[in-house]
C-alpha positions in Angstrom: 95.3 68.3 -20.7 92.3 68.0 -18.4 89.9 65.2 -19.7 86.8 66.8 -18.0 84.6 68.5 -20.4 81.0 69.4 -20.8 78.7 66.7 -22.3 78.4 66.9 -26.2 76.5 65.2 -28.7 79.1 62.5 -28.9 79.1 61.7 -25.4 77.7 58.6 -24.1 74.1 58.8 -22.7 75.2 57.5 -19.4 77.6 60.3 -18.9 75.0 62.9 -19.6 72.6 61.1 -17.3 75.1 60.9 -14.4 75.8 64.4 -14.7 72.0 65.4 -14.5 71.3 63.4 -11.4 74.4 64.7 -9.7 73.1 68.2 -10.0 69.6 67.2 -9.0 70.9 65.7 -5.9 73.1 68.7 -5.3 69.9 70.8 -5.3 68.2 68.8 -2.8 71.2 68.8 -0.5 71.4 72.7 -0.5 67.4 73.1 -0.5 66.7 71.1 2.8 68.3 72.0 6.0 68.0 69.6 8.8 70.0 71.7 11.2 67.0 73.4 12.5 65.5 70.1 13.8 68.6 69.8 16.4 67.5 72.7 18.4 66.0 73.5 21.6 63.0 75.4 20.0 62.1 72.6 17.9 61.8 70.2 21.0 59.8 73.0 22.8 57.4 73.3 20.0 56.9 69.5 19.8 56.4 69.3 23.5 53.9 72.1 23.6 52.0 70.8 20.7 51.7 67.6 22.4 51.0 68.8 25.9 49.3 72.1 25.3 51.7 73.7 27.7 52.7 76.4 25.1 54.0 79.1 27.5 56.0 76.7 29.8 57.5 74.5 27.0 58.5 77.4 24.7 59.8 79.4 27.6 62.2 76.7 28.5 63.2 76.3 25.0 64.1 79.9 24.4 66.0 79.8 27.8 68.3 76.9 26.6 68.6 78.6 23.2 70.2 81.6 24.6 72.3 80.4 27.7 74.8 78.4 25.8 74.6 80.3 22.5 78.3 81.2 22.7 79.4 77.4 22.8 79.2 75.5 19.6 80.6 72.4 18.3 83.8 73.0 16.6 86.5 70.3 15.9 86.6 67.9 18.9 84.8 70.3 21.2 81.5 69.0 22.5 79.1 71.8 23.9 76.5 71.1 26.6 73.7 69.0 25.3 70.9 71.6 25.0 68.5 69.3 23.4 69.0 66.8 26.5 68.3 69.8 28.9 65.2 71.1 26.9 63.7 67.6 26.7 64.3 66.9 30.3 62.5 70.2 31.4 59.5 69.7 29.1 59.1 66.1 30.2 58.8 67.2 33.7 56.4 69.9 32.8 54.1 67.7 31.0 54.2 64.9 33.9 53.8 67.4 36.8 51.5 69.8 34.8 53.6 72.9 35.9 51.7 76.0 35.2 54.0 78.8 36.6 57.5 80.1 35.9 58.3 79.6 39.5 57.6 76.0 39.5 59.6 75.4 36.2 62.6 77.0 37.8 63.2 73.9 39.9 63.7 71.5 37.0 65.3 74.2 34.9 67.9 74.4 37.3 68.4 70.6 37.6 68.8 70.5 33.8 71.9 72.8 33.7 74.2 70.3 35.1 72.3 67.4 33.1 73.5 69.3 30.0 77.2 68.7 31.2 76.2 65.0 31.9 74.9 64.6 28.3 78.1 66.2 27.1 80.2 63.7 29.0 78.1 60.9 27.8 78.8 61.9 24.1 82.4 62.1 24.9 82.6 58.7 26.2 80.6 57.3 23.3 83.0 58.7 20.7 86.0 57.6 22.6 84.3 53.9 22.6 84.1 54.1 18.8 87.8 54.3 18.3 87.9 50.4 17.8 85.1 50.7 15.1 86.9 53.5 13.4 90.1 51.2 13.2 87.9 48.5 11.6 86.5 50.8 9.1 89.8 52.1 7.9 90.8 48.3 7.6 87.7 47.7 5.3 88.5 50.8 3.4 91.9 49.8 2.6 90.9 46.4 1.3 88.1 48.4 -0.8 85.8 45.1 -0.8 82.3 46.2 -0.9 80.9 42.8 -0.1 82.4 42.9 3.5 81.1 46.3 4.3 80.9 46.4 8.2 76.9 46.8 8.3 76.7 45.0 11.7 79.3 47.4 13.1 77.1 50.3 12.3 73.9 48.9 13.7 75.8 47.9 16.8 77.1 51.4 17.3 73.7 53.1 16.8 72.0 50.5 19.2 74.9 51.2 21.8 74.4 55.0 21.5 70.5 54.8 21.7 70.5 52.6 24.7 73.1 54.7 26.7 71.4 58.0 25.9 68.0 56.7 26.4 68.8 55.0 29.7 70.6 58.1 31.0 67.7 60.4 29.9 65.0 58.1 31.6 67.1 58.0 34.9 67.7 62.0 35.0 64.0 62.4 34.2 62.8 60.1 37.0 65.2 61.8 39.5 64.3 65.3 38.4 60.5 64.6 38.3 60.7 63.2 42.0 62.8 66.1 43.2 60.5 68.6 41.7 57.5 67.0 43.1 59.0 66.8 46.7 60.0 70.3 46.7 56.4 71.2 45.5 54.8 69.0 48.1 57.0 69.7 51.1 57.8 73.5 50.4 54.7 74.9 48.4 55.2 78.4 49.9 59.0 78.4 48.8 58.0 78.2 45.3 54.9 80.5 45.5 56.9 83.2 47.0 59.2 83.6 43.9 57.9 86.6 41.9 59.3 85.3 38.6 58.3 85.3 35.0 59.9 84.1 31.8 61.5 87.6 30.9 63.7 87.5 34.2 65.1 84.1 33.2 65.6 85.3 29.6 67.6 88.2 30.8 69.9 86.0 32.7 70.3 83.6 29.7 70.9 86.5 27.4 74.4 86.5 28.9 75.1 83.5 26.6 73.9 85.4 23.5 76.2 88.6 24.4 79.1 86.4 24.9 78.5 84.8 21.4 79.0 88.2 19.8 82.8 87.9 20.4 83.2 91.7 20.7 85.1 93.4 23.4 82.7 96.4 23.4 79.7 94.2 24.1 81.4 92.6 27.2 82.1 96.0 28.5 78.6 97.0 28.1 77.5 93.8 29.6 79.6 94.3 32.6 78.5 98.0 32.9 74.9 97.2 32.9 75.1 94.6 35.5 76.8 97.2 37.6 74.2 99.6 37.2 71.3 97.3 37.9 73.1 96.2 41.0 73.3 99.7 42.2 69.7 100.5 41.3 68.5 97.4 43.2 70.7 98.3 46.2 69.3 101.9 46.2 65.7 100.6 45.9 65.8 98.0 48.7 
């Protein structure tokens, strides 16, 4: 017979108090969702609030929200690091004070492979934690709270922070230098691009359509691309 029962008058006070706090903590867990903090839009809003570059920072954030919308973490799969790319582009926008969409396209294109680099770094860091996982299993099997491997956790966090910060700093320096060089050596190349954010968002919408996972949506996407290609060929 199940020993679990609702608290009654004869129950110890500690039991009722424990159930009360368990329910209270559960309410906090469901009321606060931190998943929205790990989004390109959040990074874009923070960068725009700091720099005042609202159109460019938010434009880049919306682009990265859409372009990999069909890729999400599931099991051991690690999607492209959208946060890495968004922060990279926003940092270049702030440092170089980019004011046009055509100028932002340069770091935007550089940030696309940078997302793959961030994904590779995350994968290597996870693989490097296999030894720590073994040590944690050993500790759990002994069930000795006094020997909890606190140093292992802090060392893992420091290792992750050092690697990701170093890679991001190196990538930011390279992309900033490359963008600055293109703007200085080939200013006419950038000024000749009649680009606006709706153009880039239209390209990124392919990721949003792919995330629908409906065959009819894919067919409409291919048909729309063919029609647009024919119209552009006729007009030109």
